[in-house]
C-alpha positions in Angstrom: -5.7 -125.9 82.2 -7.5 -125.1 79.0 -6.5 -121.6 77.9 -9.0 -120.2 75.5 -7.8 -116.9 74.2 -8.4 -116.6 70.5 -12.1 -117.6 70.9 -12.5 -116.0 74.3 -15.6 -114.1 73.3 -17.5 -117.2 72.1 -16.3 -119.2 75.1 -17.5 -116.6 77.5 -20.9 -116.6 75.7 -21.0 -120.4 76.1 -20.4 -120.1 79.9 -22.7 -117.1 80.4 -25.9 -118.2 82.2 -29.2 -116.6 81.4 -31.5 -117.2 84.4 -35.2 -116.7 84.2 -35.3 -114.1 87.0 -33.1 -111.6 88.7 -30.5 -113.0 91.1 -32.1 -111.1 94.0 -35.8 -111.1 93.1 -38.4 -112.7 90.8 -38.3 -109.8 88.3 -37.0 -110.3 84.8 -33.2 -109.8 84.4 -33.3 -106.9 82.0 -29.9 -105.2 82.4 -26.3 -106.0 81.5 -24.4 -106.4 84.7 -20.6 -105.8 84.8 -19.1 -108.5 87.1 -16.0 -106.3 87.6 -17.0 -102.6 87.5 -16.6 -101.0 84.1 -15.0 -98.0 85.9 -11.9 -100.1 86.8 -11.8 -101.6 83.3 -14.2 -104.6 83.7 -15.5 -106.1 80.5 -17.2 -109.3 81.7 -21.0 -109.0 81.6 -23.9 -111.2 82.5 -27.7 -110.7 82.3 -28.5 -111.6 85.9 -30.0 -108.4 87.4 -33.2 -106.4 87.1 -33.1 -102.6 86.8 -33.7 -102.0 90.5 -31.1 -104.3 91.8 -28.5 -103.3 89.2 -28.9 -99.7 90.6 -28.7 -100.8 94.2 -25.6 -102.9 93.6 -23.9 -100.0 91.6 -24.4 -97.5 94.4 -23.6 -99.9 97.3 -20.8 -102.0 95.8 -19.4 -100.7 92.6 -19.1 -96.9 93.3 -17.1 -97.2 96.5 -14.7 -99.7 95.0 -14.3 -97.8 91.8 -13.6 -94.5 93.6 -11.0 -96.2 95.8 -9.1 -97.7 92.9 -9.4 -94.7 90.5 -5.7 -93.7 91.0 -4.5 -97.1 89.6 -7.0 -96.8 86.7 -5.3 -93.5 85.9 -1.7 -94.7 86.4 -2.3 -97.6 84.0 -4.6 -95.6 81.7 -6.9 -98.6 81.9 -9.3 -98.5 78.9 -13.0 -98.8 79.6 -15.4 -100.9 77.5 -17.4 -98.0 76.3 -14.5 -95.8 75.6 -12.1 -93.6 77.5 -9.2 -94.4 79.8 -8.2 -93.4 83.3 -10.5 -92.0 86.0 -10.9 -88.7 87.8 -10.1 -88.8 91.6 -9.6 -86.4 94.5 -6.1 -85.8 96.0 -4.2 -83.4 98.3 -1.6 -81.1 96.9 1.7 -80.4 98.5 0.2 -77.2 100.0 -2.5 -79.2 101.7 -5.3 -78.0 99.5 -7.6 -80.4 97.8 -7.1 -81.0 94.1 -8.8 -83.1 91.5 -6.7 -85.3 89.2 -8.4 -85.8 85.8 -8.4 -89.0 83.8 -5.2 -88.0 81.9 -3.3 -87.7 85.1 -3.2 -83.9 85.4 -4.5 -81.7 88.2 -7.8 -80.1 87.1 -7.4 -76.4 86.4 -7.9 -74.3 89.5 -9.5 -70.8 89.4 -7.0 -68.0 89.1 -6.0 -66.6 92.4 -5.6 -62.9 92.1 -3.2 -61.7 94.8 -3.2 -58.0 94.0 -5.0 -55.5 91.8 -4.2 -51.9 90.8 -6.5 -48.8 91.2 -8.3 -49.7 88.0 -9.0 -53.3 89.2 -6.5 -54.8 86.8 -4.5 -57.8 87.8 -1.1 -56.8 89.2 -0.2 -60.3 90.6 -1.9 -63.6 90.2 -1.3 -67.3 90.4 -3.0 -70.0 88.5 -3.0 -72.5 85.6 -0.9 -71.2 82.7 -3.6 -71.9 80.1 -6.1 -69.9 82.1 -3.7 -67.0 82.5 -3.0 -67.1 78.8 -6.7 -67.0 78.1 -7.1 -63.6 79.8 -6.9 -60.5 77.6 -3.9 -58.3 78.0 -6.1 -55.5 79.1 -6.9 -57.5 82.2 -3.3 -57.1 83.5 -1.9 -53.9 85.1 1.2 -52.3 83.5 2.5 -51.4 87.0 2.8 -55.1 87.7 5.3 -55.7 84.9 8.2 -56.4 87.3 6.2 -58.9 89.3 6.1 -62.6 88.6 2.5 -63.3 87.8 2.9 -67.1 87.1 5.2 -69.5 88.8 5.6 -72.7 86.8 5.8 -75.8 89.0 5.2 -79.5 88.7 2.7 -80.1 91.6 2.8 -83.3 93.7 -0.5 -84.9 94.7 -1.1 -87.3 97.6 -3.8 -89.9 97.5 -4.8 -93.1 99.3 -5.9 -96.5 98.0 -7.3 -98.6 100.7 -8.2 -102.3 101.3 -10.8 -101.9 104.0 -14.5 -102.2 104.8 -15.4 -99.6 102.1 -14.5 -102.0 99.2 -15.6 -105.3 100.8 -19.2 -105.1 99.4 -17.7 -104.6 95.9 -15.4 -107.6 96.3 -18.3 -109.8 97.6 -20.4 -108.7 94.7 -17.7 -109.6 92.1 -17.4 -113.1 93.6 -21.1 -113.7 93.9 -22.0 -112.4 90.4 -19.1 -114.3 88.8 -20.3 -117.5 90.4 -24.0 -116.8 89.5 -23.3 -115.6 86.0 -20.8 -118.2 84.9 -20.4 -121.1 87.3 -23.5 -122.3 89.1 -27.2 -121.6 89.9 -27.5 -119.6 93.1 -30.9 -119.9 94.7 -33.0 -116.9 95.4 -32.9 -117.6 99.1 -29.0 -117.7 99.1 -28.7 -114.6 97.0 -31.1 -112.6 99.2 -29.2 -113.6 102.3 -26.1 -112.0 100.8 -27.8 -108.9 99.3 -27.5 -106.7 102.4 -23.8 -107.3 102.4 -23.4 -106.7 98.7 -25.2 -103.4 98.8 -23.3 -102.3 101.9 -26.3 -102.2 104.3 -24.4 -104.6 106.4 -20.6 -104.9 106.6 -19.3 -108.2 105.1 -17.7 -110.4 107.7 -14.4 -112.1 107.8 -16.3 -115.3 107.0 -17.3 -113.8 103.7 -14.3 -111.7 102.5 -10.6 -112.0 103.5 -7.3 -110.6 102.4 -4.9 -113.5 101.9 -1.2 -113.7 101.4 -0.1 -112.8 97.9 1.1 -116.3 97.2 2.9 -116.6 93.9 1.3 -120.0 93.2 -2.2 -118.7 93.8 -1.7 -115.2 92.4 1.2 -115.3 89.8 3.0 -112.0 89.2 2.7 -110.9 85.6 3.2 -107.7 83.6 1.2 -106.0 82.2 -1.0 -106.3 85.3 -4.4 -108.1 85.2 -7.7 -108.4 86.8 -8.2 -112.1 87.5 -11.2 -113.8 89.2 -11.3 -117.6 89.7 -14.0 -119.9 91.2 -13.0 -123.2 92.9 -15.1 -125.9 94.5 -14.6 -125.8 98.2 -16.3 -128.7 100.0 -20.0 -127.9 100.1 -19.4 -124.4 98.9 -17.4 -122.2 96.6 -14.1 -120.3 97.1 -13.5 -117.3 94.8 -10.2 -115.5 94.5 -9.9 -112.0 93.1 -6.7 -110.3 91.9 -7.0 -106.6 91.0 -4.4 -104.6 89.2 -2.0 -107.6 89.5 -1.1 -106.7 93.0 -4.1 -106.7 95.4 -5.5 -110.1 96.3 -8.8 -111.1 98.0 -10.8 -114.2 98.7 -14.5 -114.8 99.2 -16.3 -118.0 100.3 -19.9 -119.0 99.9 -21.7 -121.9 101.7 -23.5 -123.1 98.6 -22.7 -124.3 95.0 -20.5 -127.2 96.0 -22.1 -129.4 93.5 -21.3 -127.1 90.6 -18.5 -127.2 88.1 -15.7 -125.1 89.5 -12.2 -124.3 88.3 -13.3 -121.4 86.1 -11.2 -118.3 85.6 -11.6 -115.0 83.9 -8.4 -113.0 83.2 -8.2 -109.5 81.7 -4.9 -107.7 80.9 -5.5 -104.1 81.7 -3.6 -102.6 78.8 -5.4 -104.7 76.2 -9.0 -105.0 75.0 -9.4 -108.8 74.9 -10.2 -111.1 77.8 -9.1 -114.6 78.5 -11.3 -117.4 79.8 -10.0 -120.6 81.3 -11.7 -123.8 82.3 -10.6 -126.8 84.3 -8.3 -124.7 86.5 -6.5 -126.8 89.1 -6.8 -125.6 92.6 -3.3 -124.5 93.8 -1.9 -126.4 96.8 -1.1 -123.1 98.5 -4.8 -121.9 98.4 -6.0 -122.1 102.0 -9.0 -120.1 103.2 -7.7 -120.2 106.7 -4.2 -119.0 105.8 -4.2 -115.3 106.2 -2.0 -112.6 107.8 -2.1 -112.4 111.6 -0.9 -109.7 113.9 2.8 -110.8 114.1 5.6 -108.7 112.5 6.6 -111.7 110.4 3.1 -112.1 109.0 2.9 -108.4 108.3 6.2 -108.5 106.4 5.3 -111.6 104.5 2.0 -110.0 103.4 3.1 -106.5 102.7 6.4 -106.9 100.9 5.0 -108.7 97.8 2.1 -106.2 97.6 4.5 -103.2 97.9 6.8 -104.7 95.2 3.9 -105.2 92.7 2.3 -101.8 93.4 5.7 -100.1 93.1 5.8 -101.2 89.5 2.4 -99.7 88.8 3.6 -96.4 90.4 6.7 -96.5 88.2 4.6 -97.2 85.1 2.3 -94.3 86.1 5.2 -92.0 86.4 6.3 -93.0 82.9 2.8 -92.4 81.6 2.8 -89.0 83.3 6.0 -88.0 81.4 4.5 -89.0 78.1 1.3 -87.1 79.0 3.2 -84.0 79.7 5.1 -84.4 76.4 1.7 -84.8 74.6 0.3 -81.7 76.2 3.4 -79.7 75.3 3.3 -80.9 71.7 -0.4 -80.1 71.3 0.3 -76.6 72.7 3.1 -76.2 70.2 1.0 -77.3 67.3 -1.6 -74.7 68.3 0.9 -71.9 68.4 3.3 -72.7 65.5 2.8 -71.5 62.0 5.3 -73.7 60.3 7.2 -77.0 60.8 10.5 -75.3 61.7 8.8 -73.1 64.3 7.0 -76.2 65.7 10.1 -77.6 67.3 11.0 -74.3 68.8 7.5 -74.0 70.3 7.7 -77.6 71.4 10.9 -76.9 73.3 9.4 -73.8 74.9 6.2 -75.8 75.9 8.4 -78.6 77.4 10.1 -76.0 79.6 6.6 -74.9 80.8 6.1 -78.6 81.8 9.2 -78.3 84.0 11.6 -80.4 82.0 15.2 -79.4 82.4 17.2 -77.9 79.5 19.0 -81.3 78.9 15.7 -83.2 79.0 14.1 -80.7 76.6 16.9 -81.2 74.1 16.6 -85.0 74.3 12.8 -85.1 74.1 12.8 -82.7 71.0 15.5 -84.8 69.3 13.5 -88.0 69.9 10.3 -86.3 68.9 11.8 -85.3 65.5 12.8 -88.9 64.9 9.5 -90.3 65.9 7.6 -87.7 63.7 9.8 -88.7 60.7 8.9 -92.3 61.3 5.2 -91.5 61.3 4.8 -91.9 65.0 3.5 -89.6 67.7 6.3 -87.2 68.8 5.4 -87.5 72.5 5.7 -91.3 72.7 9.3 -91.0 74.0 11.0 -93.9 75.8 11.1 -93.3 79.5 12.7 -96.1 81.4 16.4 -97.0 80.9 15.4 -100.3 79.4 13.3 -98.7 76.8 15.9 -96.1 76.0 18.6 -98.8 75.5 
């Protein structure tokens, strides 16, 4: 396999096709289409769509897929091509109420819930985000509520779901078709139009178009940091395209055209880095079999699910580490805003860490590490989290 990394940009440009008309109609292709949605970190682009079909594909294919995978984008703090990292997504709090997790990984500030007021309509008891409570003037609070707890500091847990079902299949089919069309072969207008209703979600893609295969190590190697990988292989008279998202979710798509094209082309993008990799002359793995997919047996379920769970567990662990650092950063920024001198900064930082629900021992350790990092010219909140890092 020819691995072109240092010149990946020029190599991608060399492979990028520039058709005379839109993939789905005869209009001029006048937009930059992201083969993998930019919202999940995609950087590979191709000028293959007109304005109208770019919009149709975005609504029908990209948006449902991007919303579904937003939690992983946030856990990995996946950078986007035009700036920013992470993604906002809805979740359910431990109390059953709906919450919104912002791109940084925190629950969005909720309105202050006033439980009780005095005769002058001043707040005697309230619950809400500490920053919002702090922003209220002292005159808003009742003096008769002095013995009441007006803010209970907790570290809320949020529940969310990432699915691999019919909602994301149009997006998967779109990735495969646009990669093949933009970088591998000429897809006829007739063939593209036949798939358009399935790409836009007007019709549900069938099992003959999109499948969820076993996470075979030979076909989908396990690597860290995780990657998005899309590969196109010749498959008899057609094309077989494999997709690996976030290093742990595998899919396969098949098209009954393009068999005479040059296949064995791969795009690989490490999610924590800004540069892509492009590979050519990719050999088809012996374990890649379109007809080999999980059945209804318990053995098949175990063989399919265990590798997926293992890979995703590592993403969840990484997300938890990112959350710790994000809480440290929020505490440090709060301390900077409140302290008047460097000595007072660390006292404020310790107090702010307590508000982030760190234990007394954890506060002492984090402050000590923060001092050292600051002396080294680094960010005080970039503390080692895992035991391996700490060692």
